[in-house]
C-alpha positions in Angstrom: 0.0 0.0 0.0 2.8 2.4 0.9 4.3 2.2 -2.6 1.2 3.9 -4.1 0.9 6.6 -1.4 2.6 9.9 -0.7 2.5 11.7 2.6 1.6 15.3 3.2 5.2 16.4 3.9 6.5 14.8 0.7 3.8 16.5 -1.4 4.4 19.8 0.4 8.1 19.5 -0.4 7.4 18.8 -4.1 5.2 21.9 -4.4 7.6 24.1 -2.5 10.5 23.1 -4.6 8.7 23.8 -7.9 9.3 20.3 -9.2 6.7 19.0 -11.7 3.7 17.6 -10.0 0.1 17.3 -11.0 -2.5 17.1 -8.2 -5.7 15.5 -9.4 -8.6 16.3 -7.0 -11.4 13.6 -7.4 -13.8 15.0 -4.8 -17.3 16.3 -5.6 -17.3 19.9 -6.8 -19.0 21.2 -3.6 -16.2 19.8 -1.4 -13.5 21.2 -3.7 -15.2 24.6 -3.6 -14.8 24.9 0.1 -11.0 24.0 0.1 -8.5 22.6 -2.4 -4.8 22.3 -3.0 -3.5 25.3 -5.0 -2.9 24.5 -8.7 -4.8 21.2 -8.5 -7.0 19.9 -11.3 -10.5 18.6 -10.9 -11.9 15.2 -11.9 -15.4 14.4 -10.6 -15.9 10.9 -11.7 -16.0 8.3 -8.9 -18.8 6.5 -10.6 -16.5 6.0 -13.7 -13.7 4.9 -11.5 -15.7 2.3 -9.6 -16.7 0.8 -13.0 -13.1 0.4 -13.9 -12.9 3.6 -16.0 -10.0 5.9 -16.0 -9.5 9.6 -15.2 -6.6 9.8 -17.6 -8.4 10.2 -20.9 -9.1 13.8 -21.9 -7.3 15.3 -18.9 -4.0 15.7 -20.8 -1.9 14.5 -17.8 1.8 15.3 -18.4 4.1 12.4 -19.3 6.8 13.7 -16.9 6.6 14.6 -13.2 4.5 13.2 -10.4 0.7 12.7 -10.5 -1.0 12.7 -7.1 -4.7 11.8 -6.7 -6.5 13.5 -3.8 -9.9 12.7 -2.1 -11.3 13.6 1.3 -9.7 11.0 3.5 -7.3 9.1 1.2 -9.4 6.1 0.3 -11.3 6.9 -2.9 -8.1 8.3 -4.5 -6.7 4.8 -4.5 -9.2 3.9 -7.2 -7.9 6.7 -9.3 -4.3 5.6 -8.8 -5.2 2.1 -9.8 -6.9 3.3 -13.0 -4.0 5.6 -13.9 -1.5 2.9 -13.3 -3.3 0.6 -15.7 -2.6 3.3 -18.3 1.1 3.3 -17.4 1.0 6.5 -15.3 2.8 5.9 -12.0 0.3 8.0 -9.9 0.3 8.2 -6.1 -2.5 8.7 -3.6 -2.3 11.4 -1.0 -2.2 9.6 2.3 -5.0 10.9 4.6 -6.5 13.0 1.8 -7.6 16.6 2.3 -8.1 16.0 6.0 -4.4 15.3 6.4 -3.5 18.1 4.0 -5.1 20.6 6.5 -1.8 20.6 8.3 0.3 21.5 5.2 2.1 24.8 5.3 4.3 27.2 3.4 6.1 30.4 4.0 6.4 34.0 2.8 8.7 36.7 3.9 6.9 40.0 4.6 8.8 43.2 3.6 8.1 46.0 6.1 9.5 49.2 4.6 11.5 51.3 7.0 11.5 48.7 9.8 14.1 46.7 11.6 11.6 43.9 12.0 11.9 40.7 10.0 8.5 39.0 9.6 7.8 35.5 8.2 4.2 34.6 7.4 3.7 30.9 8.2 0.7 29.8 6.2 -1.3 26.7 7.0 -2.3 26.4 3.3 -4.5 23.4 4.0 -6.8 25.5 6.3 -6.0 29.1 5.7 -4.5 29.9 9.1 -1.8 32.6 9.1 0.8 32.9 11.8 3.8 35.1 12.1 7.4 35.0 13.3 8.5 38.5 14.2 12.3 38.8 14.6 15.0 41.3 15.3 18.6 41.1 16.3 18.5 37.3 16.9 15.3 37.2 19.0 11.8 36.3 17.8 8.2 36.2 18.8 5.6 33.8 17.3 2.1 35.1 17.0 -1.0 32.8 16.6 1.0 29.5 16.3 -1.2 27.1 14.3 1.2 24.5 12.9 3.4 22.0 14.6 6.0 23.6 17.0 8.8 21.9 15.0 8.0 24.2 12.1 8.6 27.4 14.0 11.7 25.9 15.7 13.1 24.8 12.4 12.6 28.2 10.8 14.1 30.0 13.8 17.1 27.7 13.8 17.7 28.2 10.1 17.7 31.9 10.5 19.6 32.1 13.7 16.7 33.3 15.9 15.8 32.4 19.4 12.1 32.4 20.1 11.4 34.4 23.3 7.6 34.8 23.2 4.6 32.8 22.0 1.6 35.2 21.6 -2.1 34.7 20.7 -4.4 37.5 19.4 -7.4 35.9 21.1 -8.9 32.5 22.1 -9.3 30.8 18.8 -12.4 28.9 17.7 -11.4 27.1 14.5 -7.9 25.8 15.3 -6.0 24.6 18.3 -3.4 27.1 19.5 0.1 25.6 19.5 1.5 28.5 21.6 1.8 26.7 24.9 3.4 23.6 23.2 5.9 25.8 21.4 6.7 27.8 24.6 7.3 24.6 26.5 9.7 23.4 23.7 11.9 26.5 23.7 11.4 28.2 27.1 9.4 31.1 25.6 7.0 33.2 27.5 3.3 32.6 26.7 1.3 35.8 26.2 -2.4 36.4 25.9 -4.6 39.4 25.9 -5.9 40.3 29.3 -9.2 38.3 29.9 -10.8 35.8 32.3 -11.4 33.0 29.9 -8.1 31.1 30.0 -7.2 29.0 33.0 -3.4 28.4 32.3 -0.5 30.5 33.4 0.5 33.3 30.9 1.6 36.9 30.7 -1.4 39.1 30.3 -1.2 41.9 27.8 -3.3 45.0 28.3 -4.0 47.7 25.8 -0.8 49.7 25.2 1.5 47.1 26.7 4.7 46.4 24.7 7.0 43.4 24.3 10.6 44.0 23.4 12.0 41.7 20.7 15.6 42.6 19.8 15.6 46.2 18.6 11.8 46.5 18.0 8.7 46.7 20.1 5.4 44.8 19.6 2.6 46.9 21.1 -0.8 45.5 22.1 -3.9 47.3 20.8 -7.2 46.0 22.3 -9.5 45.4 19.3 -12.7 43.8 20.6 -15.4 42.6 18.3 -14.6 39.2 16.9 -14.1 38.2 20.6 -14.2 40.6 23.6 -10.5 40.0 24.3 -9.3 40.2 20.7 -6.0 42.2 20.5 -3.9 43.3 17.6 -0.2 43.7 17.7 1.6 46.7 16.2 5.1 45.8 15.1 7.6 48.6 15.1 4.7 51.0 14.4 4.5 49.8 10.8 2.8 46.5 10.6 -0.4 45.4 12.4 -1.0 41.8 13.1 -4.8 41.7 13.5 -5.9 38.1 14.2 -9.5 37.8 13.1 -10.4 41.5 13.5 -9.5 43.0 10.1 -8.5 41.2 6.9 -7.2 42.6 3.6 -10.8 42.4 2.2 -13.1 41.5 5.1 -13.8 41.9 8.8 -14.1 39.5 11.6 -17.4 37.7 12.5 -18.8 38.6 15.9 -21.0 35.6 16.7 -18.8 32.6 17.6 -19.7 31.1 21.0 -22.2 34.0 21.4 -26.0 34.3 21.6 -27.8 36.7 19.2 -27.7 39.6 21.7 -24.0 39.0 22.5 -23.3 38.9 18.7 -25.0 42.2 18.2 -23.0 43.8 21.1 -19.8 42.5 19.6 -20.8 43.8 16.2 -21.1 47.3 17.7 -17.8 46.8 19.5 -16.2 45.8 16.2 -17.4 48.9 14.5 -15.7 51.1 17.2 -12.6 49.0 16.9 -12.4 49.4 13.1 -12.9 53.1 13.4 -9.9 53.2 15.7 -7.8 51.1 13.3 -8.8 53.2 10.3 -7.3 56.3 12.0 -3.8 54.6 11.8 -1.5 55.7 9.0 -2.8 54.6 5.6 0.5 52.7 4.8 0.2 50.5 7.9 0.6 46.9 6.7 -2.4 44.6 7.7 -1.4 41.0 8.5 -4.5 39.0 9.4 -4.8 35.6 11.2 -6.6 33.8 8.4 -7.4 33.8 4.7 -10.4 32.3 3.0 -8.5 30.9 0.0 -6.0 28.1 -0.4 -2.5 29.7 -0.2 -0.2 29.0 -3.2 3.5 28.0 -2.8 4.4 31.3 -4.3 6.2 33.1 -1.5 3.9 36.1 -1.9 2.6 37.3 1.5 -1.2 37.6 2.2 -1.4 41.2 3.2 -2.6 44.7 2.3 -2.0 48.3 3.4 -4.7 49.9 5.6 -5.6 52.1 2.6 -6.1 49.0 0.4 -8.2 47.3 3.0 -10.4 50.4 3.4 -11.0 50.5 -0.3 -11.8 46.8 -0.6 -14.3 46.5 2.3 -17.4 48.4 1.3 -19.2 48.0 4.7 -16.4 50.1 6.4 -18.1 53.2 4.8 -21.5 52.4 6.4 -22.7 54.2 9.6 -22.7 52.1 12.8 -26.2 50.7 12.7 -25.9 50.0 9.0 -22.5 48.3 9.5 -24.0 46.1 12.2 -27.0 45.2 10.1 -24.8 44.3 7.1 -22.4 42.3 9.3 -25.1 40.2 11.1 -26.9 39.6 7.8 -23.8 37.9 6.3 -22.9 35.4 9.1 -21.5 32.3 7.5 -21.8 28.7 8.8 -20.0 28.1 12.1 -16.7 26.1 12.0 -17.1 22.4 12.9 -16.3 21.5 16.5 -15.7 25.2 17.4 -17.1 24.9 20.9 -14.8 22.0 21.7 -11.9 23.8 20.2 -12.7 27.0 22.3 -12.9 24.9 25.4 -9.5 23.3 24.8 -7.9 26.6 24.0 -9.3 28.2 27.1 -7.8 25.3 29.1 -4.5 25.5 27.2 -4.8 21.9 26.3 -3.5 20.2 23.1 -5.0 16.7 22.8 -2.6 13.9 21.9 -2.8 12.1 18.5 -4.0 13.5 15.2 -5.8 16.9 15.5 -7.0 17.0 11.9 -10.5 15.5 12.6 -11.2 18.0 15.3 -9.9 20.9 13.1 -11.6 19.6 10.0 -13.0 22.1 7.5 -12.0 25.5 6.2 -11.9 28.4 8.5 -14.9 30.8 8.5 -13.8 33.8 10.5 -14.1 36.5 7.8 -17.1 38.4 6.5 -16.8 40.4 3.3 
């Protein structure tokens, strides 16, 4: 069985290196619409495969390079691999399918003009989570850790950085925070916005507090709305890491783990928060905690200036009551298992074993 399968890390390495690889997604169109591997091609034909047919004909699969078939959990794609191999195409099946791919990641360096800060955007491409390593003069802070601690430790080691702080923007609802695990591995200080939700030991950051990392400061700005404790972090007064408060073309949702009245109150709080952020310099770089699209292995950071975000988000021009009405009228489906994830993050617990089933599904934190 192993001879016809490829693991997530091996496929990630292929895509990152730019070597020729064709990813053939055989899931139904609706599943693919929610999340897919960047650059993959679609073949919706399980009925054909089960009858012994082949996905190869008419797809124009390349003669060179690797062909990887992908399904939801890594089972149905074996039918596609068998059919392709009958045609002489040495295809492979992605082990664990898209559920396993949710842990895949790639990187982009973020250029911050006029700043001594070095920022690496660590992108969980299989789920859309964005985390950041902010470094200066050999020290680094990791913000919103969402992939395995080894990833951050490896990047830091390669670049000669020592991780001193592991920081979250808020209590997350769609992925398990890796901040405590990371801090335990490297002796970093765990930091959270000041609140009464979490039950584990951490350094509480209040509005206006700063953390020194090398030659730069990371300043906490309380930005409630998505959650009441949500806090953004201003890096060297030039880049703002916003968590799920403000995105390059969307704003945060106010309803997770809230009843309708609480969601309305949070929506009003978010309006006030965004007005405060819109008063910052227009060239401030906005670095959000998620994206709603699969992230290509292109090294291009997901970001926008504040001016670009203002232009892209029409509801920012609405008066407060209109903003709240628009926002609450566009609430998307809630992330699967979000209550359980919130409870684990409040307790600072990271369950053993494979977290992919608990974290299954695309993130749904943004409203455009």
